[in-house]
VEXDREN-2710 file (C-alpha; in Angstrom, 1 decimal):
% VEXDREN-2710
k/r/px/py/pz
1/MET/96.3/115.6/88.0
2/GLU/98.1/114.6/84.8
3/VAL/100.0/111.3/84.5
4/PHE/102.4/110.9/81.6
5/LEU/103.6/107.4/80.8
6/TYR/106.5/107.1/78.3
7/TYR/106.9/103.7/76.8
8/ILE/109.1/102.4/73.9
9/LEU/108.7/98.8/72.7
10/VAL/111.4/97.6/70.3
11/THR/110.5/94.0/69.4
12/ASN/108.7/92.0/66.8
13/THR/107.4/89.3/69.1
14/LEU/104.9/89.7/71.9
15/VAL/104.4/86.8/74.3
16/ALA/101.5/87.2/76.7
17/SER/101.9/85.5/80.0
18/PRO/98.9/84.2/82.0
19/ASP/100.9/84.7/85.2
20/LEU/100.9/88.5/85.6
21/TYR/103.0/89.8/88.5
22/ASN/104.0/93.2/89.9
23/ALA/107.4/93.8/88.3
24/ALA/107.8/97.0/90.3
25/LEU/107.2/95.5/93.8
26/PHE/109.9/96.5/96.2
27/LYS/112.1/97.9/93.4
28/HIS/114.1/101.2/93.8
29/ALA/111.8/104.2/93.4
30/ILE/112.6/107.9/93.4
31/GLN/110.6/111.1/93.0
32/SER/111.2/114.8/92.4
33/SER/110.4/115.8/96.0
34/THR/108.8/114.4/99.1
35/PHE/105.8/115.7/101.0
36/GLU/106.1/115.0/104.7
37/THR/106.7/111.2/105.2
38/PHE/105.3/110.0/101.8
39/ASP/108.5/108.7/100.3
40/ALA/108.8/107.2/96.8
41/TYR/109.2/103.6/98.0
42/LYS/105.6/103.7/99.3
43/GLY/104.5/103.5/95.7
44/VAL/106.0/100.0/95.3
45/ASP/105.5/98.6/98.8
46/GLY/102.6/96.4/97.6
47/ASN/100.0/98.2/99.7
48/ALA/97.3/99.6/97.4
49/ASP/95.4/101.4/100.2
50/GLY/94.7/104.8/98.6
51/ASP/94.0/106.6/101.9
52/LEU/96.8/109.1/102.5
53/LEU/96.1/109.0/106.3
54/ASN/97.1/105.4/106.4
55/ASP/100.7/106.3/105.3
56/HIS/101.0/103.8/102.4
57/CYS/101.0/106.4/99.7
58/GLN/103.8/108.3/98.0
59/HIS/103.4/112.0/97.5
60/THR/105.6/114.7/96.0
61/GLY/105.8/118.2/97.3
62/GLN/103.9/121.0/95.6
63/GLU/105.9/121.8/92.4
64/LEU/105.3/122.7/88.8
65/ILE/106.3/119.3/87.2
66/PRO/106.3/116.6/89.9
67/TRP/107.5/113.1/88.8
68/TRP/107.9/109.6/90.3
69/MET/110.0/106.8/88.8
70/VAL/110.7/103.1/89.5
71/ASP/113.7/101.1/88.2
72/LEU/112.4/97.7/87.2
73/ARG/116.0/96.4/87.0
74/GLY/115.3/94.5/83.8
75/GLN/113.4/94.4/80.5
76/PHE/109.8/93.4/80.6
77/VAL/106.8/93.2/78.3
78/VAL/104.3/95.4/80.0
79/GLU/100.8/94.2/79.7
80/LYS/99.1/96.4/82.3
81/ILE/99.9/99.5/84.3
82/GLN/97.8/100.0/87.4
83/LEU/97.9/103.3/89.3
84/THR/96.0/104.0/92.5
85/ASN/95.0/107.6/93.1
END
């Protein structure tokens, strides 16, 4: 599986915060297609259980270029991206 992350940072100041939080939590997410009941919002529901059988995972259908996207509804300095596969 390939994961592509596109990121553009236009700033000259970086302020690191000791209080990291999940900026994507419960935000609006979409994906290119949906396999069975594994909707895009399950990628931002706060449950990091990676077991597909527990129904807390998002999953696209079988396609050539699947994608998943979340709208953070703001501008953030991203210090860490964590994906569970």
